[in-house]
C-alpha positions in Angstrom: 3.4 -32.3 -18.0 4.2 -28.4 -17.4 1.8 -25.8 -16.9 0.9 -24.0 -20.0 2.5 -20.4 -21.1 -0.9 -18.9 -21.0 -1.2 -19.7 -17.4 2.0 -18.7 -16.2 1.8 -15.5 -18.3 -1.9 -14.7 -16.7 -1.0 -15.4 -13.3 0.2 -12.1 -11.9 2.5 -12.5 -9.0 2.0 -11.1 -5.9 5.2 -8.7 -6.3 4.0 -7.5 -9.5 0.6 -6.7 -8.2 1.8 -4.8 -5.1 4.3 -2.7 -7.4 1.4 -1.9 -9.7 -0.8 -1.0 -6.9 1.7 1.1 -5.0 2.6 3.0 -8.2 -1.0 3.5 -9.2 -1.8 4.7 -5.5 1.2 7.3 -5.8 0.5 8.1 -9.3 -3.4 8.6 -8.4 -2.5 10.8 -5.4 -0.2 13.1 -7.5 -2.9 13.3 -10.2 -5.7 14.1 -7.5 -3.2 16.8 -6.2 -2.4 18.2 -9.4 -6.0 18.4 -10.6 -7.0 20.1 -7.1 -4.3 22.6 -7.6 -5.5 23.5 -11.1 -9.1 23.3 -9.8 -8.0 26.2 -7.0 -6.2 28.3 -9.4 -9.3 28.2 -11.8 -11.7 29.1 -9.0 -9.5 31.9 -8.0 -9.2 33.3 -11.3 -12.8 33.1 -12.2 -13.6 34.9 -8.6 -11.1 37.8 -9.6 -12.6 37.9 -13.3 -16.2 38.1 -11.7 -15.0 40.8 -9.3 -13.3 42.9 -12.1 -16.7 42.7 -13.9 -18.5 43.9 -10.9 -16.0 46.7 -10.5 -17.3 49.0 -13.0 -20.8 48.7 -11.4 -19.7 49.1 -7.6 -17.7 52.2 -8.9 -20.8 53.8 -10.3 -22.7 53.2 -7.0 -19.7 54.4 -5.0 -19.8 57.7 -7.2 -23.5 58.1 -6.7 -23.3 57.4 -2.8 -20.4 60.2 -2.7 -22.6 62.8 -4.4 -25.4 62.0 -1.9 -22.9 62.2 1.0 -21.8 65.7 0.0 -25.4 66.7 -0.4 -26.1 65.7 3.2 -22.7 67.2 4.2 -23.8 70.7 3.1 -27.3 70.1 4.3 -26.6 68.4 7.1 -28.5 71.0 9.5 -31.8 70.5 7.3 -31.5 66.8 6.6 -30.1 64.0 8.9 -31.1 60.8 7.0 -28.4 58.8 5.7 -28.9 58.3 1.9 -30.0 54.8 0.9 -30.5 52.9 -2.3 -32.4 49.7 -3.3 -29.7 48.6 -5.4 -26.9 48.4 -2.9 -26.1 49.0 0.8 -23.4 51.4 2.1 -21.3 52.2 5.1 -19.0 55.0 6.0 -15.8 54.9 8.2 -13.5 57.6 9.7 -9.8 57.9 9.0 -9.2 55.7 11.9 -11.4 52.9 10.8 -14.2 53.5 13.1 -17.6 53.2 11.9 -19.7 56.2 11.4 -22.8 54.8 9.8 -23.6 51.3 8.6 -26.2 49.6 6.5 -23.9 46.7 5.6 -25.3 43.0 6.5 -21.7 41.8 6.7 -19.8 44.4 8.9 -16.2 42.8 8.4 -14.5 45.1 6.2 -11.2 44.7 4.7 -9.8 48.2 4.2 -6.6 47.3 2.4 -8.6 45.4 -0.3 -10.2 47.3 -3.0 -13.0 44.8 -3.9 -13.5 41.4 -2.6 -16.0 38.5 -1.6 -17.1 37.6 1.6 -19.8 35.0 2.4 -22.4 35.8 0.0 -21.6 39.4 -0.2 -19.5 41.8 -2.7 -17.6 44.8 -1.0 -16.3 47.7 -2.7 -13.8 50.0 -0.7 -13.5 53.6 -1.9 -11.4 56.1 -0.3 -12.5 59.7 -0.1 -10.4 62.9 -0.7 -13.1 65.1 0.7 -14.0 64.1 4.2 -17.8 64.4 4.2 -19.3 64.0 7.4 -15.8 62.9 8.6 -15.8 59.9 5.9 -12.6 58.6 4.7 -13.9 55.2 3.6 -17.0 54.3 1.8 -18.0 50.7 1.4 -20.3 49.6 -1.0 -22.1 46.1 -0.5 -24.1 43.9 -3.1 -25.2 40.4 -2.8 -23.5 37.8 -4.6 -26.2 35.7 -6.9 -23.7 32.8 -6.8 -24.6 31.6 -10.3 -21.0 32.1 -11.4 -20.0 29.9 -8.3 -22.3 27.1 -9.9 -20.9 27.3 -13.2 -17.3 27.3 -12.0 -18.3 23.8 -10.0 -19.9 22.2 -12.9 -16.6 22.9 -14.9 -14.5 21.7 -12.0 -16.4 18.5 -11.5 -16.9 17.6 -15.0 -13.2 18.5 -16.2 -11.7 17.3 -13.1 -13.4 13.8 -13.5 -12.5 13.4 -16.9 -9.1 14.6 -16.4 -8.6 12.1 -13.4 -9.7 9.2 -15.4 -7.6 10.1 -18.2 -4.7 10.4 -15.9 -5.3 7.0 -14.4 -5.7 5.4 -17.7 -2.2 7.2 -18.9 -1.0 6.0 -15.3 -1.9 2.2 -15.8 -0.5 2.3 -19.2 2.8 3.6 -17.8 2.7 1.2 -15.2 2.2 -1.9 -17.4 4.9 -0.6 -19.4 7.5 -0.1 -16.6 6.5 -3.4 -15.1 7.0 -5.3 -18.6 10.6 -6.1 -17.8 9.5 -7.5 -14.3 6.9 -9.5 -16.0 9.1 -10.8 -18.8 12.1 -11.8 -16.4 9.3 -13.5 -13.9 7.8 -15.6 -16.9 11.3 -16.4 -18.0 12.5 -17.5 -14.6 9.3 -19.7 -14.2 10.1 -21.3 -17.4 13.8 -22.0 -16.3 12.6 -23.5 -13.0 9.9 -25.8 -14.9 13.1 -27.0 -17.1 15.3 -27.3 -14.2 12.7 -29.1 -12.0 12.0 -31.6 -15.1 15.7 -32.3 -15.4 16.3 -32.9 -11.8 13.6 -35.7 -11.5 15.8 -38.9 -12.7 19.1 -38.2 -11.3 18.0 -37.4 -7.8 15.4 -40.2 -8.0 18.5 -42.3 -8.7 20.8 -41.0 -6.1 18.2 -41.2 -3.3 17.2 -44.9 -4.3 21.0 -45.8 -4.2 21.5 -44.2 -0.7 18.6 -46.3 0.4 20.1 -49.5 -0.9 23.5 -49.0 0.6 24.4 -51.4 3.4 26.2 -49.3 6.1 26.7 -52.4 8.0 29.8 -53.4 5.7 31.1 -50.0 5.4 34.1 -48.5 7.3 33.4 -45.5 9.4 35.0 -43.0 7.1 32.9 -44.2 4.2 29.5 -43.7 6.3 30.5 -40.3 7.1 30.8 -39.6 3.4 27.5 -41.3 2.9 25.7 -39.4 5.5 27.1 -36.2 3.8 25.8 -37.2 0.4 22.7 -38.0 2.1 22.2 -34.5 3.5 23.1 -32.9 0.2 20.5 -35.3 -1.7 18.0 -34.3 0.9 18.5 -30.5 0.4 18.3 -30.9 -3.3 15.0 -33.1 -2.7 13.3 -30.5 -0.6 14.1 -27.8 -3.3 12.8 -30.3 -6.0 9.5 -30.6 -4.0 9.0 -27.0 -3.6 9.8 -26.5 -7.3 7.5 -29.5 -8.1 4.6 -28.1 -6.2 5.2 -24.6 -7.9 5.0 -25.8 -11.4 3.2 -28.8 -11.4 1.0 -29.8 -8.4 -0.6 -26.3 -7.2 -3.1 -26.7 -10.3 -4.3 -30.2 -9.0 -7.6 -30.4 -7.1 -7.4 -30.6 -3.4 -7.8 -33.9 -1.4 -9.0 -32.7 2.1 -9.0 -35.0 5.0 -8.7 -34.9 8.9 -5.2 -34.9 9.4 -3.7 -36.0 12.7 -0.9 -33.1 13.1 0.8 -34.8 15.9 2.0 -38.0 14.0 2.7 -35.9 10.8 5.0 -33.5 12.8 6.8 -36.4 14.5 7.1 -38.1 11.2 8.9 -35.0 9.3 10.9 -33.9 12.4 12.4 -37.5 12.3 12.9 -37.3 8.3 14.8 -33.7 9.2 16.9 -35.3 11.9 20.0 -36.0 9.7 19.9 -32.5 8.8 19.7 -31.1 12.1 22.3 -33.5 13.2 24.7 -32.1 10.8 24.5 -28.7 12.5 24.2 -30.2 16.0 20.8 -28.8 16.9 18.6 -30.1 19.5 14.7 -30.1 18.5 12.3 -30.1 21.5 8.9 -31.3 20.5 5.8 -30.4 22.7 2.9 -31.9 20.9 -0.6 -32.1 21.9 -3.4 -34.0 19.9 -4.7 -31.9 17.1 -6.6 -32.4 13.7 -6.6 -30.0 10.9 -9.3 -30.6 7.8 -6.8 -30.1 4.8 -4.9 -31.7 2.0 -2.0 -33.8 3.3 0.3 -32.8 0.7 -0.2 -29.3 1.0 0.0 -29.0 4.8 3.1 -31.5 4.7 4.7 -28.7 2.3 3.9 -26.2 5.0 5.5 -28.1 7.7 8.9 -29.2 5.8 9.5 -25.7 4.7 9.1 -24.3 8.2 11.2 -26.9 9.7 13.7 -26.8 6.9 14.0 -23.2 7.2 14.5 -23.4 11.2 17.4 -25.6 10.3 19.0 -24.0 7.7 19.1 -20.5 9.1 19.9 -21.7 12.5 23.4 -21.5 14.5 25.6 -24.3 14.8 24.5 -26.0 18.3 21.4 -24.3 18.5 17.9 -25.3 19.1 14.4 -25.8 17.5 11.3 -25.8 19.4 8.0 -27.1 18.0 4.7 -26.9 20.0 1.5 -28.1 19.0 -2.2 -27.8 20.5 -5.5 -27.6 18.9 -5.6 -24.3 16.7 -2.1 -23.4 16.9 1.3 -24.4 15.7 4.6 -22.9 16.7 8.2 -23.5 15.4 11.0 -21.5 17.0 14.7 -21.3 16.4 17.7 -19.7 17.8 19.1 -18.7 14.2 20.2 -15.5 12.7 16.8 -13.9 12.8 15.5 -11.0 10.4 15.3 -7.2 10.6 11.9 -6.5 11.5 11.4 -4.2 8.5 12.0 -7.1 6.3 9.6 -9.4 7.9 6.5 -8.1 5.5 8.5 -9.2 2.5 9.3 -12.7 3.8 6.5 -14.5 1.7 7.4 -12.7 -1.8 8.4 -15.1 -4.3 12.0 -14.9 -5.4 12.8 -12.6 -2.4 15.7 -13.8 -0.3 17.5 -12.1 2.6 20.4 -14.3 3.0 22.9 -15.2 0.0 24.9 -17.7 2.0 22.1 -20.0 1.8 20.9 -21.8 -1.2 17.5 -21.8 -2.7 15.2 -19.8 -5.2 13.3 -18.1 -2.6 10.1 -19.8 -3.1 9.6 -21.7 0.0 7.7 -19.5 2.0 5.7 -18.1 -0.9 4.3 -21.6 -1.1 3.7 -21.4 2.7 1.8 -18.1 2.6 -0.2 -19.5 -0.6 -1.5 -22.6 1.1 -2.1 -21.2 4.4 -4.3 -18.4 2.7 -6.2 -21.2 0.8 -7.2 -22.9 4.2 -7.7 -19.1 6.1 -4.7 -20.2 8.4 -3.0 -17.1 9.7 0.7 -16.9 10.3 2.6 -14.7 12.6 6.5 -13.9 12.3 8.2 -12.9 15.7 12.0 -12.4 14.5 14.9 -10.3 16.1 18.2 -10.0 14.3 20.9 -12.3 16.0 18.1 -14.0 18.3 16.1 -16.1 16.3 12.6 -16.4 14.6 9.1 -18.0 15.6 6.4 -18.9 13.2 3.0 -19.1 14.8 0.2 -20.8 12.7 -3.3 -20.5 14.1 -6.9 -21.6 12.5 
């Protein structure tokens, strides 16, 4: 009985999800930056447009104030009151930019700019040809009502949010379009694995059953060696078959959780793998304390089998495997080939393999991570290239 096509299609794999999220995160960042740059450009252009509209009015005020300065200059002995106007404020500066007199609310003046906005004021700087009262620069100041700014922010927020959602919808469409070949390949690979698993069942069962029925006592040493090799090969295929069976058939089954005596389970699995470890002349050290875990025995067995088989598969000849168990923690260490540190976060991705010299579909550690996550068991990987790997489980 195979999992339906709809379940396979609808179960988005972790690698595809990560690719989708990474693409959307990058796309959203770029879209936000683009909208922000356009908003800044729009704000600055609207500010320049507002100042251009104000220039004519301020030029008129400057002309009026210049006439008043001229009158004050010629009648300075008779009147000494600086001319004021309710519509604007002003200040005068000499050729060295020294202040002669000022009524400005904001004393910071940019003499190199003709008109500019500073805080909540607009300054207009006019250079005078006639030095009335020693004045070279006349500065006209009016208050900025800020209405134009409110309108601009409304446009920026409104159009910005709309544009961002439009870009995100378009990005989601692009992401799904680009990831469709990946999804199709994964669905095709899943279908192939299901078919392969189904076809493996009968011949594998026959091989294992016949190996068990062999009477080694009547065999010569040479044939016993050959039988052991066949047994090792059959066990390797059997492990792969169990992973594929779990992946395609069993993970949909409901859990049968129970209190598991981990010490006896690990001893049993270590004994099962002894023939494989002996084929590489590995030493296996067990330091097991009594420990229990409430979970599905079938799933925890898959976890332990995968971790031990990997410790054997990727170990060096004449190497060592160390298994330590205490309540709340399980450690499986090997002296194998190890893995680069930057590749560790991707170890549990399905179909991902870092060593082409060893067989497999790259599903074992993916199954391990799925089961551990289900039971809220953490797994820490400590590995160094050429020195070995340690898998530490905590619950």
